[in-house]
VEXDREN-2710 file (C-alpha; in Angstrom, 1 decimal):
% VEXDREN-2710
k/r/px/py/pz
1/UNK/94.8/115.0/33.0
2/UNK/92.1/117.0/31.2
3/UNK/91.5/114.2/28.7
4/UNK/91.3/111.6/31.5
5/UNK/88.7/113.6/33.4
6/UNK/86.5/114.1/30.4
7/UNK/86.6/110.4/29.5
8/UNK/85.8/109.3/33.0
9/UNK/83.0/111.8/33.1
10/UNK/81.2/110.2/30.2
11/UNK/81.7/106.6/31.3
12/UNK/80.5/107.5/34.8
13/UNK/77.2/108.9/33.4
14/UNK/76.3/105.5/32.0
15/UNK/77.3/103.5/35.0
16/UNK/75.3/105.5/37.5
17/UNK/72.3/106.2/35.4
18/UNK/69.4/106.2/38.0
19/UNK/67.0/104.9/35.4
20/UNK/69.0/101.8/34.6
21/UNK/67.2/99.3/36.7
22/UNK/63.8/100.4/35.4
23/UNK/64.9/100.1/31.8
24/UNK/66.0/96.5/32.4
25/UNK/62.4/95.6/33.3
26/UNK/60.9/96.7/30.0
27/UNK/60.7/94.5/26.9
28/UNK/63.8/93.2/25.3
29/UNK/63.2/95.3/22.1
30/UNK/63.2/98.6/23.9
31/UNK/66.2/97.5/26.0
32/UNK/68.3/96.7/23.0
33/UNK/67.2/99.9/21.2
34/UNK/68.1/102.0/24.3
35/UNK/71.5/100.3/24.8
36/UNK/72.3/100.7/21.2
37/UNK/71.4/104.3/21.3
38/UNK/73.5/104.9/24.4
39/UNK/76.6/103.2/22.8
40/UNK/76.2/105.3/19.6
41/UNK/75.8/108.4/21.7
42/UNK/78.8/107.6/23.8
43/UNK/80.9/106.9/20.7
44/UNK/79.9/110.2/19.1
45/UNK/80.5/112.1/22.3
46/UNK/84.0/110.5/22.8
47/UNK/84.9/111.3/19.2
48/UNK/83.9/114.9/19.8
49/UNK/85.9/115.1/23.0
50/UNK/89.0/113.6/21.3
51/UNK/88.6/116.0/18.3
52/UNK/88.4/119.0/20.6
53/UNK/91.3/117.8/22.7
54/UNK/93.5/117.2/19.7
55/UNK/92.6/120.5/18.1
56/UNK/93.4/122.3/21.3
57/UNK/96.8/120.6/21.6
58/UNK/97.6/121.3/17.9
59/UNK/96.8/125.0/18.4
60/UNK/99.0/125.1/21.5
61/UNK/101.8/123.4/19.6
62/UNK/101.6/125.9/16.8
63/UNK/101.6/128.8/19.3
64/UNK/104.5/127.4/21.2
65/UNK/106.5/126.9/18.0
66/UNK/105.8/130.4/16.6
67/UNK/106.0/132.4/19.8
68/UNK/107.2/130.3/22.8
69/UNK/107.2/133.2/25.3
70/UNK/103.7/134.3/24.6
71/UNK/102.4/130.7/24.5
72/UNK/104.0/130.1/27.9
73/UNK/102.5/133.2/29.3
74/UNK/99.1/132.1/28.0
75/UNK/99.3/128.6/29.6
76/UNK/100.8/129.6/33.0
77/UNK/98.7/130.2/36.0
78/UNK/100.3/133.2/37.6
79/UNK/100.2/133.5/41.4
80/UNK/98.9/136.8/42.8
81/UNK/102.0/137.2/45.0
82/UNK/104.5/136.4/42.3
83/UNK/106.6/138.8/40.3
84/UNK/106.2/136.5/37.3
85/UNK/103.1/137.8/35.6
86/UNK/101.8/138.2/32.1
87/UNK/103.1/141.8/32.2
88/UNK/106.6/140.7/33.2
89/UNK/106.7/138.0/30.5
90/UNK/105.5/140.5/27.9
91/UNK/108.2/143.0/29.0
92/UNK/110.9/140.4/28.9
93/UNK/109.9/139.6/25.4
94/UNK/110.0/143.2/24.4
95/UNK/113.4/143.7/26.0
96/UNK/114.7/140.7/24.2
97/UNK/113.4/141.8/20.8
98/UNK/114.8/145.3/21.3
99/UNK/118.2/144.0/22.2
100/UNK/118.3/141.7/19.2
101/UNK/117.3/144.5/17.0
102/UNK/119.6/147.3/18.3
103/UNK/122.4/145.9/20.4
104/UNK/125.6/146.6/18.4
105/UNK/128.6/145.0/20.1
106/UNK/127.9/141.3/19.8
107/UNK/125.2/138.6/19.3
108/UNK/123.6/137.2/22.4
109/UNK/122.3/133.6/22.3
110/UNK/119.0/132.4/23.7
111/UNK/120.9/130.5/26.4
112/UNK/122.8/133.7/27.4
113/UNK/119.5/135.6/27.7
114/UNK/118.1/133.0/29.9
115/UNK/121.2/132.7/32.1
116/UNK/121.1/136.5/32.5
117/UNK/117.5/136.4/33.7
118/UNK/118.3/133.8/36.3
119/UNK/121.3/135.6/37.6
120/UNK/119.4/138.9/37.6
121/UNK/116.7/137.4/39.8
122/UNK/119.3/136.4/42.4
123/UNK/121.0/139.8/42.2
124/UNK/117.7/141.3/43.3
125/UNK/118.2/139.7/46.7
126/UNK/121.2/142.1/47.3
127/UNK/123.0/139.3/49.1
128/UNK/126.6/138.8/48.0
129/UNK/126.4/135.1/49.1
130/UNK/123.3/134.2/47.1
131/UNK/123.9/133.5/43.4
132/UNK/122.9/131.4/40.4
133/UNK/125.2/128.7/39.0
134/UNK/125.1/127.2/35.5
135/UNK/125.7/123.4/35.3
136/UNK/129.3/124.0/34.4
137/UNK/129.9/126.4/37.3
138/UNK/128.3/124.0/39.7
139/UNK/130.5/121.2/38.6
140/UNK/133.6/123.4/39.0
141/UNK/132.6/124.4/42.5
142/UNK/131.9/120.9/43.6
143/UNK/135.3/119.8/42.2
144/UNK/137.0/122.3/44.4
145/UNK/135.8/120.6/47.5
146/UNK/138.0/117.7/46.5
147/UNK/141.0/120.0/46.9
148/UNK/142.1/120.0/43.2
149/UNK/141.5/122.7/40.6
150/UNK/143.2/124.8/37.9
151/UNK/144.1/128.4/38.8
152/UNK/146.6/130.4/40.8
153/UNK/146.0/129.1/44.3
154/UNK/144.6/132.3/45.9
155/UNK/141.5/132.6/48.1
156/UNK/139.3/135.5/47.2
157/UNK/136.8/137.3/49.3
158/UNK/134.9/140.7/49.1
159/UNK/136.4/143.8/50.7
160/UNK/133.7/145.6/52.5
161/UNK/135.3/149.1/52.3
162/UNK/135.9/149.1/48.5
163/UNK/133.3/146.6/47.4
164/UNK/136.1/145.0/45.3
165/UNK/137.4/141.5/45.6
166/UNK/140.6/140.9/47.6
167/UNK/143.1/138.2/48.2
168/UNK/142.3/136.7/51.6
169/UNK/145.1/134.1/51.5
170/UNK/147.4/132.1/49.3
171/UNK/148.1/128.4/49.1
172/UNK/151.6/127.3/50.0
173/UNK/153.6/126.4/46.9
174/UNK/150.9/127.6/44.5
175/UNK/151.5/130.2/41.6
176/UNK/150.0/133.0/43.8
177/UNK/152.7/132.5/46.4
178/UNK/155.4/132.4/43.7
179/UNK/154.0/135.7/42.3
180/UNK/154.2/137.1/45.8
181/UNK/150.5/137.9/46.2
182/UNK/149.6/139.0/49.7
183/UNK/146.6/138.7/51.9
184/UNK/144.4/141.9/51.6
185/UNK/145.7/142.8/48.1
186/UNK/142.7/144.4/46.4
187/UNK/142.0/142.9/42.9
188/UNK/141.2/146.0/40.8
189/UNK/141.4/144.4/37.4
190/UNK/141.8/141.0/35.8
191/UNK/143.5/141.0/32.4
192/UNK/142.6/144.7/32.2
193/UNK/138.9/144.2/32.9
194/UNK/137.5/146.0/36.0
195/UNK/136.2/143.8/38.8
196/UNK/133.8/146.5/40.2
197/UNK/130.2/145.3/40.4
198/UNK/131.1/141.7/39.7
199/UNK/130.3/138.8/42.0
200/UNK/133.0/136.7/43.6
201/UNK/132.0/133.8/41.4
202/UNK/132.5/136.0/38.3
203/UNK/135.9/137.2/39.4
204/UNK/137.1/133.7/40.3
205/UNK/136.0/132.5/36.9
206/UNK/138.1/135.2/35.3
207/UNK/141.2/134.3/37.3
208/UNK/140.9/130.5/36.7
209/UNK/141.9/129.0/33.4
210/UNK/143.9/126.4/31.6
211/UNK/147.1/125.1/33.0
212/UNK/150.1/127.1/31.7
213/UNK/148.2/130.2/30.6
214/UNK/148.8/133.6/32.2
215/UNK/146.5/136.0/34.0
216/UNK/147.5/139.6/34.9
217/UNK/146.1/141.0/38.1
218/UNK/146.0/144.7/38.7
219/UNK/146.3/145.1/42.5
220/UNK/145.9/147.8/45.1
221/UNK/148.3/147.1/47.9
222/UNK/148.5/148.9/51.2
223/UNK/151.7/151.0/51.3
224/UNK/152.1/151.2/47.6
225/UNK/151.6/154.5/45.8
226/UNK/150.5/153.0/42.5
227/UNK/148.7/150.0/41.0
228/UNK/150.7/146.8/40.8
229/UNK/150.4/144.7/37.7
230/UNK/151.2/141.1/38.6
231/UNK/151.3/138.3/36.0
232/UNK/150.6/134.8/37.3
233/UNK/150.8/131.6/35.4
234/UNK/148.0/129.2/36.1
235/UNK/148.7/125.7/37.2
236/UNK/147.0/122.6/38.7
237/UNK/146.5/123.5/42.3
238/UNK/146.3/120.7/44.8
239/UNK/145.2/122.3/48.0
240/UNK/146.2/120.5/51.2
241/UNK/143.6/122.1/53.4
242/UNK/145.6/121.2/56.6
243/UNK/149.3/121.8/57.3
244/UNK/151.1/120.4/60.3
245/UNK/154.5/120.8/61.9
246/UNK/156.1/120.5/65.3
247/UNK/157.5/123.9/66.3
248/UNK/159.6/122.3/69.0
249/UNK/159.6/119.0/70.8
250/UNK/156.3/119.7/72.6
251/UNK/154.5/122.5/70.6
252/UNK/152.4/121.5/67.6
253/UNK/151.2/123.8/64.9
254/UNK/148.1/122.9/62.7
255/UNK/146.8/125.2/60.1
256/UNK/143.4/124.7/58.6
257/UNK/143.3/126.6/55.3
258/UNK/139.6/126.0/54.6
259/UNK/136.9/123.5/55.4
260/UNK/136.3/121.2/52.5
261/UNK/135.1/117.6/52.3
262/UNK/138.8/116.4/52.5
263/UNK/139.6/118.5/55.5
264/UNK/138.1/116.3/58.2
265/UNK/140.4/113.3/57.4
266/UNK/143.4/115.6/56.9
267/UNK/142.9/117.3/60.3
268/UNK/142.4/113.9/62.0
269/UNK/145.7/112.7/60.5
270/UNK/147.5/115.9/61.6
271/UNK/146.1/115.7/65.1
272/UNK/147.2/112.1/65.4
273/UNK/150.7/112.9/64.2
274/UNK/150.9/115.7/66.7
275/UNK/149.9/113.5/69.5
276/UNK/152.4/110.8/68.4
277/UNK/155.2/113.4/68.3
278/UNK/154.8/114.3/72.0
279/UNK/152.5/117.3/71.7
280/UNK/151.9/119.1/75.0
281/UNK/150.2/122.1/73.5
282/UNK/148.6/123.1/70.2
283/UNK/148.5/126.3/68.0
284/UNK/145.5/126.1/65.7
285/UNK/145.9/128.6/62.9
286/UNK/142.6/129.8/61.3
287/UNK/143.9/133.0/59.8
288/UNK/142.8/133.7/56.2
289/UNK/140.4/130.7/56.4
290/UNK/137.4/131.7/54.4
291/UNK/135.2/129.0/55.8
292/UNK/133.5/126.2/53.7
293/UNK/131.4/123.2/54.7
294/UNK/129.3/123.3/57.8
295/UNK/129.4/119.5/58.1
296/UNK/133.2/119.6/57.9
297/UNK/133.6/122.1/60.7
298/UNK/131.2/120.2/62.9
299/UNK/133.1/117.0/62.4
300/UNK/136.4/118.7/63.2
301/UNK/134.8/120.3/66.3
302/UNK/133.9/116.7/67.5
303/UNK/137.7/116.2/67.9
304/UNK/138.2/119.2/70.1
305/UNK/135.1/120.3/72.0
306/UNK/133.5/119.0/75.2
307/UNK/130.0/117.6/75.2
308/UNK/127.5/120.2/74.2
309/UNK/126.5/122.4/71.3
310/UNK/128.9/123.2/68.5
311/UNK/126.6/125.6/66.7
312/UNK/122.9/126.1/66.0
313/UNK/121.0/127.7/63.2
314/UNK/117.7/129.5/62.9
315/UNK/115.8/130.0/59.6
316/UNK/113.2/132.6/58.6
317/UNK/110.4/130.6/60.2
318/UNK/112.4/130.5/63.5
319/UNK/113.1/126.8/63.1
320/UNK/116.2/125.9/65.1
321/UNK/118.7/123.2/64.1
322/UNK/121.3/122.1/66.6
323/UNK/124.7/120.6/65.9
324/UNK/126.1/118.9/69.0
325/UNK/129.3/117.3/70.1
326/UNK/129.4/114.1/72.2
327/UNK/132.6/115.1/74.1
328/UNK/134.2/111.7/73.7
329/UNK/137.3/113.2/72.1
330/UNK/137.6/116.5/74.0
331/UNK/141.0/118.1/73.6
332/UNK/142.6/118.2/77.0
333/UNK/145.9/120.1/76.3
334/UNK/146.5/123.9/76.2
335/UNK/145.5/125.5/72.9
336/UNK/145.9/128.8/71.2
337/UNK/143.9/129.8/68.2
338/UNK/145.1/132.3/65.6
339/UNK/142.4/134.4/63.9
340/UNK/142.4/137.5/61.7
341/UNK/140.1/139.7/59.7
342/UNK/139.9/137.0/57.0
343/UNK/138.8/134.2/59.3
344/UNK/135.2/133.8/58.2
345/UNK/132.1/131.6/58.3
346/UNK/133.1/128.0/59.3
347/UNK/136.4/129.3/60.8
348/UNK/134.4/131.6/63.0
349/UNK/132.1/128.7/64.1
350/UNK/135.1/126.7/65.3
351/UNK/136.8/129.7/66.9
352/UNK/133.6/130.9/68.6
353/UNK/132.9/127.5/70.1
354/UNK/136.4/127.1/71.4
355/UNK/136.1/130.6/73.0
356/UNK/132.7/129.9/74.4
357/UNK/133.9/126.7/76.1
358/UNK/137.1/128.4/77.3
359/UNK/139.3/125.5/76.0
360/UNK/141.6/127.8/74.0
361/UNK/142.9/131.3/73.8
362/UNK/142.1/133.3/70.7
363/UNK/145.0/135.5/69.4
364/UNK/145.1/138.0/66.6
365/UNK/142.5/140.5/65.3
366/UNK/138.7/140.5/65.1
367/UNK/137.3/138.0/62.6
368/UNK/135.4/138.8/59.4
369/UNK/131.8/138.4/60.8
370/UNK/129.9/136.1/58.5
371/UNK/127.2/134.5/60.7
372/UNK/124.9/133.2/58.0
373/UNK/124.6/129.9/56.3
374/UNK/124.2/129.1/52.6
375/UNK/122.7/126.1/50.9
376/UNK/123.2/124.9/47.3
377/UNK/119.9/123.9/45.8
378/UNK/120.4/121.9/42.5
379/UNK/117.8/121.7/39.7
380/UNK/117.1/118.9/37.2
381/UNK/118.9/120.7/34.4
382/UNK/122.2/120.6/36.3
383/UNK/122.1/124.3/37.4
384/UNK/121.7/125.4/41.0
385/UNK/121.3/128.4/43.2
386/UNK/123.3/129.1/46.4
387/UNK/120.9/130.7/48.8
388/UNK/121.3/132.2/52.3
389/UNK/118.9/130.1/54.4
390/UNK/119.7/130.8/58.1
391/UNK/121.8/132.6/60.7
392/UNK/124.1/130.6/63.0
393/UNK/124.8/131.1/66.7
394/UNK/127.7/130.1/68.9
395/UNK/127.0/127.7/71.8
396/UNK/126.5/130.7/74.1
397/UNK/123.9/132.2/71.6
398/UNK/126.2/134.8/70.0
399/UNK/125.2/136.0/66.5
400/UNK/128.5/137.3/65.1
401/UNK/127.2/138.4/61.7
402/UNK/128.8/141.7/60.7
403/UNK/130.3/141.9/64.1
404/UNK/133.0/139.1/64.1
405/UNK/134.7/137.5/67.1
406/UNK/137.1/139.5/69.1
407/UNK/140.1/137.5/70.2
408/UNK/141.1/137.2/73.8
409/UNK/144.5/138.7/73.0
410/UNK/144.7/141.5/70.3
411/UNK/147.8/141.3/68.2
412/UNK/148.0/143.2/64.9
413/UNK/149.9/141.6/62.1
414/UNK/153.2/143.3/61.3
415/UNK/153.4/143.2/57.5
416/UNK/156.7/145.1/57.5
417/UNK/158.5/142.5/59.6
418/UNK/157.1/139.7/57.5
419/UNK/157.2/140.9/53.9
420/UNK/160.1/143.4/53.9
421/UNK/162.7/141.6/55.9
422/UNK/165.5/139.2/55.0
423/UNK/164.4/137.1/57.9
424/UNK/160.5/137.2/57.9
425/UNK/158.9/137.1/61.3
426/UNK/155.3/136.2/61.8
427/UNK/154.7/138.3/65.0
428/UNK/151.2/136.8/65.6
429/UNK/152.6/133.3/65.5
430/UNK/155.4/134.4/67.9
431/UNK/152.8/135.8/70.2
432/UNK/150.8/132.5/70.1
433/UNK/154.0/130.6/71.0
434/UNK/154.7/132.9/73.9
435/UNK/151.1/132.4/75.3
436/UNK/151.1/128.7/74.8
437/UNK/154.4/128.3/76.7
438/UNK/152.9/130.1/79.6
439/UNK/149.9/127.7/79.6
440/UNK/152.0/124.5/79.4
END
């Protein structure tokens, strides 16, 4: 753009010369001499501009090749309210040089330095839900929404008391279930490497791997006196996000494991099968559901809620976005919803809306309390950031962040009766069945 402006400037001086008309009225000799002089002058001026421009560009190229960080700092226009300043660029350059000179354990590539800088910027937010994804990590995350990935088939969330990752649920038939992992198992180490201070994304990346390989999880389990070392063989995990069965001739049970892109159709199919099987009441199980897609949970809510709000969000500018239900498919039968401490995010949106409209009875324990929304923002190089962009509110205006949703009927899970019995009993499910029978 600098070259274009200069060229236009010189041509404009000739075309708007205020003396042009007067000159044309003089003798032809003087006119020709003047025009010739102008052309020569323009040519010389243009050559000078081109020479200066090319010289400047050549110098910038040399600086960029020899010292890219310093050259970038020299060319950037730094905003006054930005942390990215010449001082910061210079310090990063010094840090990089010092590490390259003195760091003993291993070599760090330029790409690894850069990725570390990007991740560090997101860590400064002190938000466990905001993070940086490389192109490879983003592709892996997006593939999970299709319900297929390679790993052990366990859902992982962050335990607030220990600040360590924990198992929040396992997928039926997956390696995690075969290895007898349990909800609320604290993941202390993965293959002998501590998980303290790592993000969920980093821990999950450590757990996943090629099909047939083994990962050893060191667990802290409630009721155990020592650490448990549990080897799990990775496999291809096909995660049906919705499970359905008829508990008797009239009572349907639908479990939503998480809210992915595939969940909407799976739930619609399960609900249709339940209705076709003579359902007179529904138990909707949202326990250990870590959440997922906002669009998915809104679409599922369309199959259950009356006309009105499903949820609304507010961002830092106070802008409100509403997600509504048309009420055309309102669920008219008795419903009980199972929730627990690992029901989070999108699961809480659905549970909160059902409770606000009074169309179902919530049974279990207080939910996780994640009342904020994240958005994945992709960049042209394939990388992305996941950023917390707003809070969400139930139809009645409740902000449940760090509070959770208290169920209508409190029922603590009896792990002894479920895990340490020859005939496992899910006491929360039994309570839900009891309440549903009373409503039918």
